N, C-alpha and C positions, 0 to 999 in steps of 0.2 A: 389648839384646835377649836374650832367653833362648836358650840353646843347646838343641838337642833333648834331649840327655842330661839336663841339669838340669831341663828341663820335665817329662820323664817321671818323674823322681824326685819332683818337686813334686806332680804330680797323683796319684801313687800314695801318697804319704805324708800329704798334707794334705787336709782336708775342703773347704777353701775356697780353692783355688789361683786365682791371677789368670787372667783370660781369655787373657792372652798365653801362658800355659803351654799351654792347650789349642790355641791357634793354632799353636804350635810342634810339638805332637804331630801335629796333622792334616797339617801340611806335611811332616813326616818320613815319614809313611806314604804320602801321595799322591805325593810326589816320590821315594820309595824311597831315602832317605839312608841313611848307615851305621847310623843309630839306628832304622831302620824296624822291626826285629824287636820291640824293647822298646816302641816307640811304638805298634805295632799291637796288642799285648796290652792296653795301656791304652785305646786307642781303642775296642776291642771292648766295653769296660765303660762307656763314657762316658755313654750315654743323652742326656738333654736338655742336658748340658753342651756338646755340640758342635752344637746345633741350628742355629747361625748358619752352619755349614759343610756343611749337608746337600747342597746342590747340588754342591759340590766333591767330596765323598765319593762321591756318585752318579756323577759324571763319571769319577772314577778307577776305580770299580767297573765301569762300562760299558766302559772301555778295557782292563779285565783287567790292570791294572798291578800285579800281585802282591798278596799279602795279601788275596785275594778273600774269604776266610772272615771275617776281621776287619772288613773294610769292610762286608760284608753285615750283620754283627752290629751295627756302629755305626749303620747305617741302620735296622735292625730295632728297635734300642733307642729310636729316635725315632718308631716307629710308621709309618715311611715305606715305602709299598708298593713303592718302587723296589728294595727288598731282595729281593723275591719271586723274580724270575728267577734271581738268583745262588743263592738257597737251593734252588731247584728243581734247578739245575745241580749243586750240591754233593751233593744227595741222589741224583741220577742217577749221579754218579761215585763214590758210596760214601764221600764225604768230608764228610758232613753234620756240623755242629758237635755234638760229643758230650759237652760239658762240662755237667754237671747244673746248676751255678751259673748258666750262661748261659741256662737256661730262662727266667729272669727277664727277659732281654733279648728273647727271641723272643716272650714273652707280651705284649709291647707292640703286636704286630701283631694285626689283627682275626682272630679265630679262623676265621671263614668263609673268609678269603683264604688262610690258611696251612694249614688242615686237609687239603686234598688232598695237599700235599707230605708232611705228617706220615703220612698213610695210606700213601703210597708207601714211606716209610722202614720202616714196620712190615711191609710186604709183602716186604722183602728176604729172600732165601732163599740161604743160611741167615741168620737174624737176626744182627745185630751187637750184641753185648752193650751197650756204652755208648751207641750210637745209639738202641737200642730203649728202654733204661731212661730216657734223657733225653726221648724223645718221649712215653713213657707218663706221665712226670712232668708234661709240658706239658699233656697231655690231662686229667690229674687237676686241674690248675689251672683249665682252661677249664670243667670240670664239664659241665652239661647241653649246652653247645655242642658237646661232643665226641661226642654221640650218633650222628652219621653214621658214625663210625669203629668202631662196635660189631663189624662183620664182621671188622675187622683186629685188634681187641683180644681177642675171645673165644679165638682159637687160642693166645694167650699163656698161657692158664690151663693148657695142657698142657706147658709148658716151664719153664725155670728163672726165668722172669720173672713167675710167677704172683702173687707178692705185689704187684708194681706194677700188674698187670692188675686185681687185686681192688680196689685203691684207685681206679682209673679208673672201674670199674663203680659203686662206691659214690658217687663224685662225680657221675656222670652222672644217677643217681637213677632215677625211674620208667621211663624209656626202657630201662633195663637189666633190667627185670622178666623179659624173655625168658630171662635166665640164672639165675632164682631157684632152680631145682632144683640147678644146679651150685654156686651159692653156699652152699646148705644143705649140700651134700656136703662142701665145704671146711670149713664151720663145724663139722660133726660129725666131721671127720677121716677121712671116707670117700673123698675124692678121691685118686686115685693120687699126685698131686703135693703133697698136703697136708703141710705142715711145721709146726713148733711155733708159728710166728708167724701162720700163715694163719687159724686158726679165729676169732680175735677180729675181724680185718679183714673176713673173709668174712661173719661174723654181722652186723657193722655195715653192710656193703654190702647184705646181704639186707634189712635194715630200710629203708635208703635207697631200695632198688629197689621193695619191695613195700608199704611203709608198716606192716608188721606188726612190732612191737618185741619180740615174745616171745623169739625166738631170740637176738637181740642182748643182751637183758637177762639171759638165762640164761647165755650163754657169757662175756660181758664181766663180769657180776656174779661168776661163779665165779672168773674171773681175778683180780678185785680181792680176793677172799677167800683167794687162794692166794699163793704166793711170787712170782708174776709180775705183781704188781699194776700196775706202771707201764705195762704193755702193754695193760691193759684200761681204765685210767682215762680216756684221751682219748675213748674211745668212749662211756663212761658220761656224760662231760661233754656230748657231742653229743646224747645222749638227753635230757639235762636232767631236768625234773620227772618224766618217765616212769620214771626210775631211783630214785625216792624210797625204795624199799625197801632200797636199798644205801647210803643217806646215812650211817648210823652207821659202817659199815665204811670208807667213804671218809674220813670225818672222822678216824678212828683212824690212817689212813695219812699224815696230815699230820705225824705225828711220826716218820715213817720215818727211817732212817739214810741213805737215798739221796736226793740232791738232786732227781733227776728225778721220783722217786715223790712227794716232798713237794710239788713244784710242780704236778704233774699232779693230785694229790689236792686241793690247795687250789682249783685251777680247777674241778675236777669238783664239789666240794662247793658252791661258789658257784653253778654252773650248775644243780645239782639243787635246791638249797634257796632260792636268792636271798639267802642270808645271807652278807654279805661280811666281817663282823666277825672271824671266826676265820681267814679266808683271807688277808686283806691282810697281816698281819704275816709270814706264811710266805712269801708272794711277795716282799715287800719285802726280806726277809733275803737273797734270792738276787740282788738287783740290786747289782752291784759296779762302781763307777766305774773300777776298775783292770783290768776284764776286757779281755783281749787279743784275744778272738775265738775262743778255744779251744772247738771245738764239743762237747767232752765235758761242758760245763757248761751248764745251762739258763737262762742269763742273759737272752737275748733273749726266751725263752718267758715268763719271769716278767714282763718289761716289758709284753709284749703282753697278758697276762692282766690285769695291773693296769689297762691302758687299757680293756679290755673292761668291767671293773667300774665304771670311771668315778668319779663324785663320792665314793663311799665310800673310794676309794683316794687321797684328797687328800694324805695324808701322804707319798706318793711323789713329788709334784710337784717339790719343790726338788731332789731327787736327780736326777730325769730331766733337769731343766734344766741341772744341773751337767754331766752327761755329754754333753748336746747341745752345750754350749759348748766342749768340747775341740777343740783345733786339729788334732791328729793322728788319723789313721784307726786302726782296729783293726790291731794289728801282727802277729797270728798268721797270717792266711792268706797263701798264696803271692801274689806280685805279680800273677799273671795272674787272680786272683779277689779281690784285696784291695779294690779299689774297689767291686765288686759287694757283697761281704760287708759292708763298712762302710756303703754306701748303704742296704742292707736294714735294718741296725741303726738307722741314723739315721731311716729312714722309720718303723720301729716306735716309736722314742722320740718322734718328732714326733706321730704319730697318738695314742699313749697320752697325751702331755701335753695335746693338744687335747681329747681326750674327757674327761680328768679336769678340765681347766679349764672346759670347756663345762658340765660337770655342777655345778661349784661356783659358777658365776657367777650362777645363778638360785636360786629357792626350792628348798629341800630336797625331794627326791622319793624315793619308795621305790625300792630297788634293782631294776633290771630285768635279766632274763637278756640276755646278749649275743645279737646276731643269729646265726641258725643258720649254723654253719660246720663243714666237715668237719675232723676232727682231723688233726694232722700225723702222719707216720709215727712209730712207736714208736722210742725211742732206739737200741736194739740193731741192728735191721736197716737203719739208715741207711747207705748205702754210696755211695762215689763222690762225697762232698761236695767233696773237694779234689783231684779228678783233673784231669789236664791235657787239652788238646785231643788227640784221637787222630786220626791221619791221617799224611800224608807227613812232617810236621815235628814230631809230638808223640809223647809216650809217657806212660804213667801214672806218677805220682810217688808214689803211696801204695799 
């Protein structure tokens, strides 16, 4: 039988641990053994791996037997609505999970059910930095389903969270048209809180909200033609064929000395033109089977973009399969996010392999633009990716 300590090490280190390992982890947390601290950090990241233990986790959470935040996250990762009362309680007590990476866990719950709690967190006075940015990230992932939270999101344009609020408004789309004038002010640099990363995000959000691409094409196109190219390219990619006038500029940036710029340019060029031939080699060059998870490198982004391209990226298929077959998880992230970071990478690899394989299985077809998706944040303003839980037991580690 596995000891709790060895079980925790196994689930954190390996992609395919035996079910007995997760059994031991759940027992350690629910029965509050001496290994419960490390086990709880793993359990909070478990997701479907502990689906067989949902009732036991819910019972322990209902009895408030310690580790309430981790138990709530474990249930949330299963999409289990029994997590909601605990999440509401944590929000009311000011101890809501503030780990950006755990947004992936909370996103498994239905937006309509969790949204009232998220709105309550945003109404905290004064706002708590990590809690607010995590909630705004979750709202951005939900997109149009976050529209009821507009009254809570708009005030964040007036504070240090404006970048995150702009992303939410862009993801919400047409329902955020009420903020069109404010978005235009940020895009033009007229807003009091406008900083150097805001204009591109705001211009893109203005297009998503109003349907008018002129401002976004102007601001993001100018960024691509300047020294801040990588921060405008994801938005030009989202604009797709509308950005055709910038195609030559974007193609030239595929030879940039910066990896993020090369990857963003290759993706944008394909989205704008539908021509995958010059983009695939650039993206494939950034796929590294030895990648440890270091977030400074655009490895996962390159894999995702190859998957979006599909059949024309068939040359990537053997390498993606090789990376997926690895036994050990990414080694770079801290243990309290290592499972989540690796599962996200595995999901990206799996989806990319499936899309490439599905495209190559049948008759050849013309390249198709990927489904519309909002761009990820630009590399430089990404913050808090590897921060710890903040609350009575946690502290930021970065």
